[in-house]
C-alpha positions as CSV (number, residue, x, y, z in Angstrom):
1,M,-78.2,-51.6,-94.8
2,T,-81.9,-51.6,-95.8
3,N,-84.4,-49.7,-93.8
4,Y,-87.9,-50.9,-92.9
5,T,-91.0,-48.9,-92.1
6,I,-92.0,-50.7,-88.9
7,S,-95.6,-50.7,-87.8
8,G,-96.0,-54.2,-86.6
9,S,-95.9,-57.2,-88.9
10,P,-96.1,-57.6,-91.8
11,H,-93.2,-55.2,-92.5
12,V,-93.3,-52.9,-95.5
13,H,-90.1,-53.0,-97.5
14,S,-88.5,-49.7,-98.5
15,T,-85.9,-49.0,-101.1
16,E,-84.4,-46.3,-99.0
17,N,-81.2,-46.8,-97.0
18,T,-79.0,-44.8,-94.7
19,K,-76.5,-43.8,-97.4
20,K,-79.2,-42.5,-99.7
21,I,-80.8,-40.4,-97.0
22,M,-77.5,-39.0,-95.8
23,T,-76.4,-38.1,-99.3
24,R,-79.7,-36.2,-99.9
25,V,-79.2,-34.2,-96.7
26,I,-75.6,-33.4,-97.7
27,I,-76.8,-32.3,-101.1
28,A,-79.5,-30.1,-99.4
29,L,-76.7,-28.3,-97.4
30,V,-74.6,-27.5,-100.5
31,P,-76.3,-24.2,-101.3
32,A,-75.7,-22.9,-97.7
33,L,-72.0,-24.1,-97.9
34,L,-71.5,-22.2,-101.2
35,V,-72.9,-19.1,-99.7
36,A,-70.6,-19.5,-96.6
37,I,-67.6,-19.9,-98.9
38,Y,-68.7,-16.8,-100.8
39,Y,-68.9,-14.7,-97.7
40,F,-66.0,-16.2,-95.6
41,G,-63.8,-17.8,-98.2
42,W,-61.0,-20.2,-97.3
43,D,-61.8,-20.1,-93.6
44,A,-65.3,-21.6,-94.1
45,L,-64.1,-24.3,-96.5
46,K,-61.1,-25.1,-94.3
47,L,-63.2,-25.7,-91.2
48,T,-65.7,-27.7,-93.1
49,I,-63.0,-30.0,-94.4
50,V,-61.4,-30.4,-91.0
51,S,-64.7,-31.1,-89.3
52,I,-65.7,-33.8,-91.8
53,A,-62.3,-35.4,-91.8
54,T,-62.2,-35.4,-88.0
55,C,-65.6,-37.0,-87.6
56,V,-64.9,-39.7,-90.2
57,L,-61.5,-40.5,-88.7
58,A,-62.9,-40.5,-85.1
59,E,-65.7,-42.9,-86.1
60,W,-63.2,-45.2,-87.9
61,L,-60.7,-45.3,-85.1
62,I,-63.4,-46.0,-82.4
63,Q,-65.0,-48.8,-84.5
64,K,-61.6,-50.3,-85.5
65,F,-59.9,-50.3,-82.1
66,L,-62.6,-50.0,-79.4
67,I,-66.0,-51.3,-80.5
68,K,-64.4,-53.6,-83.1
69,G,-67.6,-53.9,-85.0
70,P,-68.5,-53.4,-88.7
71,L,-67.2,-50.2,-90.1
72,T,-70.0,-47.7,-91.0
73,I,-68.1,-44.7,-92.2
74,N,-69.4,-45.3,-95.7
75,D,-73.0,-44.7,-94.8
76,G,-72.4,-40.9,-94.8
77,S,-73.6,-40.2,-91.3
78,A,-70.2,-39.1,-90.0
79,V,-69.8,-36.8,-93.0
80,L,-73.1,-35.2,-92.3
81,T,-72.3,-34.8,-88.6
82,G,-69.1,-33.1,-89.6
83,L,-70.8,-30.8,-92.1
84,L,-73.5,-29.8,-89.6
85,L,-71.0,-29.2,-86.8
86,A,-69.0,-26.9,-89.0
87,F,-72.1,-25.0,-89.9
88,N,-72.6,-24.2,-86.2
89,V,-69.3,-22.4,-85.6
90,P,-67.8,-19.0,-86.5
91,A,-65.6,-18.9,-89.6
92,G,-62.7,-17.7,-87.5
93,L,-62.6,-20.7,-85.1
94,P,-59.1,-22.1,-84.5
95,V,-58.7,-25.5,-86.3
96,W,-57.7,-27.4,-83.2
97,M,-61.0,-26.4,-81.5
98,M,-62.8,-27.7,-84.6
99,I,-61.0,-31.0,-84.2
100,V,-61.9,-31.3,-80.5
101,G,-65.5,-30.6,-81.4
102,G,-65.5,-33.3,-84.0
103,I,-64.1,-35.9,-81.6
104,V,-66.7,-35.0,-79.0
105,A,-69.5,-35.1,-81.5
106,I,-68.7,-38.6,-82.7
107,G,-67.0,-40.1,-79.6
108,I,-69.5,-38.8,-77.0
109,G,-72.6,-37.8,-79.0
110,K,-72.7,-40.9,-81.2
111,M,-70.4,-43.9,-80.6
112,A,-70.6,-43.8,-76.8
113,F,-74.2,-45.0,-77.2
114,G,-73.4,-47.7,-79.8
115,G,-73.4,-45.8,-83.1
116,L,-76.0,-44.6,-85.5
117,G,-79.5,-45.3,-84.5
118,K,-78.7,-45.6,-80.8
119,N,-77.7,-42.0,-80.0
120,P,-80.4,-40.1,-78.0
121,F,-79.0,-36.7,-78.8
122,N,-78.0,-35.0,-82.1
123,P,-74.2,-35.6,-82.3
124,A,-73.4,-32.3,-84.1
125,L,-75.3,-30.3,-81.4
126,V,-73.5,-32.3,-78.7
127,G,-70.2,-31.2,-80.2
128,R,-71.4,-27.6,-80.7
129,V,-72.7,-27.1,-77.2
130,F,-69.5,-28.7,-75.8
131,M,-67.4,-26.1,-77.7
132,L,-69.7,-23.3,-76.7
133,V,-69.3,-24.1,-73.0
134,S,-65.6,-24.9,-73.3
135,F,-64.5,-22.1,-75.6
136,P,-67.1,-19.4,-75.1
137,S,-64.9,-16.5,-76.4
138,A,-63.9,-18.2,-79.6
139,M,-67.4,-19.6,-80.2
140,T,-68.9,-16.1,-79.9
141,T,-66.4,-14.1,-81.9
142,W,-67.9,-13.5,-85.3
143,P,-65.7,-12.3,-88.2
144,A,-67.2,-9.9,-90.6
145,P,-68.3,-11.4,-93.9
146,K,-66.3,-10.3,-96.9
147,P,-68.0,-11.2,-100.2
148,L,-65.6,-12.6,-102.8
149,F,-67.3,-10.7,-105.5
150,P,-69.4,-7.8,-104.0
151,I,-72.4,-7.0,-106.1
152,G,-73.7,-3.4,-105.8
153,H,-73.9,-1.7,-102.4
154,V,-73.6,-3.8,-99.2
155,A,-74.1,-2.5,-95.7
156,D,-71.2,-2.6,-93.1
157,A,-71.2,-5.9,-91.4
158,I,-71.3,-6.5,-87.7
159,T,-67.8,-7.5,-86.6
160,G,-68.7,-8.4,-83.1
161,P,-72.0,-9.8,-81.9
162,T,-74.7,-11.3,-84.0
163,P,-78.0,-9.3,-84.3
164,L,-79.5,-11.3,-81.4
165,G,-76.4,-10.8,-79.3
166,L,-76.3,-7.1,-80.1
167,L,-79.9,-6.6,-79.0
168,K,-79.5,-8.7,-75.8
169,E,-76.5,-6.7,-74.7
170,G,-78.0,-3.4,-75.8
171,L,-81.2,-3.9,-73.8
172,K,-79.2,-4.3,-70.6
173,A,-78.5,-0.5,-70.6
174,D,-80.8,1.7,-68.7
175,G,-83.5,3.3,-70.9
176,A,-82.4,1.3,-73.9
177,T,-85.1,0.3,-76.4
178,V,-85.2,-1.9,-79.5
179,E,-85.6,1.3,-81.6
180,S,-82.7,3.1,-80.0
181,I,-80.4,0.1,-80.5
182,M,-81.4,-0.2,-84.1
183,K,-80.8,3.5,-84.7
184,M,-77.4,3.3,-83.0
185,H,-76.2,0.3,-85.0
186,G,-78.2,0.8,-88.2
187,E,-76.7,1.3,-91.6
188,N,-75.5,5.0,-91.7
189,G,-77.5,5.6,-88.5
190,D,-80.8,5.5,-90.3
191,G,-82.4,3.0,-88.0
192,T,-82.5,0.1,-90.3
193,F,-80.2,-2.1,-88.1
194,I,-79.3,-4.9,-90.5
195,P,-81.5,-4.7,-93.6
196,F,-84.0,-7.5,-93.7
197,L,-82.8,-8.6,-97.1
198,D,-79.2,-8.8,-95.9
199,Q,-80.5,-11.1,-93.1
200,I,-82.2,-13.4,-95.7
201,F,-79.2,-13.5,-98.0
202,G,-76.6,-13.9,-95.3
203,Y,-74.7,-10.6,-95.1
204,H,-74.2,-10.5,-91.4
205,G,-72.3,-12.1,-88.5
206,G,-73.0,-15.6,-87.1
207,S,-72.1,-19.2,-87.5
208,F,-71.2,-19.5,-91.2
209,G,-73.7,-22.3,-92.1
210,E,-76.8,-20.5,-90.6
211,I,-76.5,-17.1,-92.1
212,C,-78.3,-17.5,-95.4
213,A,-82.0,-18.2,-94.9
214,I,-82.7,-18.5,-98.6
215,A,-80.0,-21.1,-99.2
216,L,-81.2,-23.2,-96.2
217,L,-84.8,-23.0,-97.4
218,I,-83.8,-24.2,-100.9
219,G,-82.2,-27.2,-99.2
220,A,-85.2,-27.8,-97.0
221,I,-87.6,-27.8,-99.9
222,Y,-85.5,-30.4,-101.6
223,L,-85.6,-32.6,-98.5
224,I,-89.4,-32.3,-98.2
225,C,-89.9,-33.0,-101.9
226,T,-87.7,-36.1,-101.7
227,K,-89.5,-37.2,-98.6
228,V,-86.4,-37.3,-96.4
229,I,-88.2,-35.1,-93.9
230,D,-91.8,-34.0,-93.4
231,I,-93.0,-30.5,-92.6
232,W,-94.5,-31.1,-89.2
233,T,-91.6,-30.5,-86.9
234,P,-90.2,-27.5,-88.7
235,L,-93.6,-26.0,-89.1
236,S,-94.4,-26.5,-85.4
237,I,-91.1,-24.8,-84.4
238,L,-91.4,-21.8,-86.7
239,L,-95.1,-21.2,-85.8
240,T,-94.4,-21.5,-82.1
241,V,-91.5,-19.0,-82.3
242,F,-93.5,-16.6,-84.5
243,V,-96.6,-16.6,-82.3
244,F,-94.7,-16.5,-78.9
245,T,-92.4,-13.6,-80.0
246,G,-95.3,-11.9,-81.8
247,I,-97.3,-11.8,-78.5
248,C,-94.2,-10.4,-76.7
249,W,-93.7,-7.8,-79.4
250,L,-97.4,-6.7,-79.3
251,V,-97.2,-6.4,-75.5
252,D,-94.0,-4.3,-75.4
253,P,-92.4,-3.4,-78.8
254,T,-89.7,-1.3,-77.0
255,R,-88.2,-4.5,-75.5
256,F,-88.9,-7.1,-78.1
257,I,-88.3,-7.2,-81.8
258,A,-90.9,-8.2,-84.4
259,P,-91.5,-11.9,-84.8
260,W,-90.3,-12.2,-88.4
261,Y,-86.8,-11.1,-87.3
262,H,-86.7,-14.1,-85.0
263,L,-87.3,-16.4,-88.0
264,V,-84.2,-15.3,-89.9
265,Y,-81.9,-14.3,-87.0
266,G,-79.7,-17.0,-85.6
267,G,-79.8,-20.7,-86.4
268,L,-83.6,-21.2,-86.3
269,I,-84.0,-22.3,-89.9
270,L,-80.9,-24.6,-89.8
271,G,-82.0,-26.2,-86.6
272,A,-85.7,-26.5,-87.5
273,F,-85.1,-28.2,-90.9
274,F,-81.8,-30.0,-90.6
275,M,-81.3,-30.9,-86.9
276,A,-84.7,-31.2,-85.2
277,T,-85.8,-33.5,-88.0
278,D,-83.0,-36.1,-87.3
279,M,-84.8,-39.5,-87.6
280,V,-83.0,-41.0,-84.7
281,T,-83.5,-38.3,-82.1
282,S,-87.0,-37.0,-83.0
283,P,-90.5,-38.5,-82.5
284,M,-92.1,-40.9,-85.0
285,T,-95.7,-39.8,-85.1
286,T,-97.2,-36.5,-86.5
287,R,-98.7,-35.6,-83.1
288,G,-95.4,-36.4,-81.4
289,K,-93.5,-34.2,-84.0
290,L,-95.9,-31.3,-83.4
291,L,-95.4,-31.5,-79.6
292,F,-91.6,-31.9,-80.1
293,G,-91.5,-28.8,-82.3
294,F,-93.7,-26.8,-79.9
295,G,-91.3,-27.6,-77.1
296,I,-88.2,-26.6,-79.1
297,G,-90.0,-23.3,-80.1
298,V,-90.9,-22.4,-76.5
299,I,-87.5,-23.2,-75.1
300,T,-85.8,-21.3,-77.9
301,V,-87.8,-18.2,-77.3
302,V,-87.4,-18.3,-73.5
303,I,-83.6,-18.6,-73.9
304,R,-83.5,-15.8,-76.5
305,L,-85.6,-13.4,-74.6
306,W,-84.7,-14.1,-70.9
307,G,-81.8,-16.5,-70.9
308,A,-78.1,-15.8,-70.6
309,Y,-77.4,-16.7,-74.2
310,P,-78.7,-14.7,-77.2
311,E,-79.5,-17.9,-79.1
312,G,-81.2,-21.0,-77.8
313,V,-81.9,-23.4,-80.7
314,S,-79.1,-25.8,-80.0
315,F,-80.0,-26.1,-76.3
316,A,-83.7,-26.4,-77.1
317,I,-83.2,-29.3,-79.5
318,L,-81.0,-31.2,-77.1
319,I,-83.5,-30.8,-74.3
320,M,-86.3,-32.0,-76.4
321,N,-84.2,-34.9,-77.7
322,A,-84.2,-36.1,-74.1
323,F,-88.0,-36.1,-74.1
324,T,-88.3,-38.0,-77.4
325,P,-88.7,-41.5,-75.7
326,L,-91.5,-40.1,-73.6
327,I,-93.2,-38.5,-76.5
328,N,-92.9,-41.8,-78.5
329,K,-94.5,-43.6,-75.6
330,A,-97.4,-41.2,-75.3
331,F,-98.0,-41.0,-79.1
332,K,-97.5,-44.5,-80.5
333,P,-97.8,-45.3,-84.2
334,K,-101.0,-47.0,-85.2
335,V,-100.5,-50.8,-85.3
336,F,-101.2,-52.3,-88.7
337,G,-104.2,-54.7,-88.8
338,V,-105.5,-53.7,-85.3
339,V,-109.1,-52.5,-85.2
340,K,-110.2,-50.5,-82.3
341,P,-113.2,-52.1,-80.6
342,S,-116.4,-50.1,-80.9
343,K,-118.2,-49.0,-77.9
344,K,-121.7,-50.4,-77.5
């Protein structure tokens, strides 16, 4: 299938196609997958294989026996959905739950709307949120990372909540402050909480595909350099989160953590570069992408700081996916060959 850059006739032909784009995104996710396997071993690899196989099989079965249209499993979109879905779960998730999530992601999130290009919501996030709501205990039980080949000294990993979860639960106690929680749970009680470098390199609890900021950024740079994505949506998301949380931190540092922690905690980087940039479910124009990213950033911060969940990236992206048609209507691409009449 050949893609066209549509801006009104004449159409500009492009050598890109769906399979090439999906392959590049999959390649970009390989560094994060290798880090996940390093920290969580067979569990991470097993869930990734199961998720991808489930998504591919579900799409094939639906197209073969229900839609009865041309098979599209060779375009790589189902593989990418399975990979991203796996990246959004704990390494200890039961296999059968991963299978259910894959079926929901493809069956409800994608094929129910007619397949690739017609789905209004990111399929992987549909599957992830379904599992989070249906299996909240399993989806919020984070196994401790155990490096296959430990290098030097590593801090004791959090075996229960993620850093964001630990802070949210800790702040519910009377008189608790960010500083007191960090001192209580810091490495050897020295108040460092989880060292910032451990956060960047992935030595902490969380969904196994989102833990290593460095690996995800390497993949993101590759996607930007190959022009699979542009910088506007991720930049808008990250800047909005940084500014919003920075204001809160300046107002009351006893209740809110510094903004740079929000950039590496949770799934912000994974969501900003690999999910919010989905071509089907995100706006087309630069102004639309900036507004889209701003909305995701605001909703993420509101959920993180005042919502019931410690993390809000998945919900924020799905909510803004629903607004994409309105954003596209408000910010339409410039029509080729049309000259705006001058005012006299």
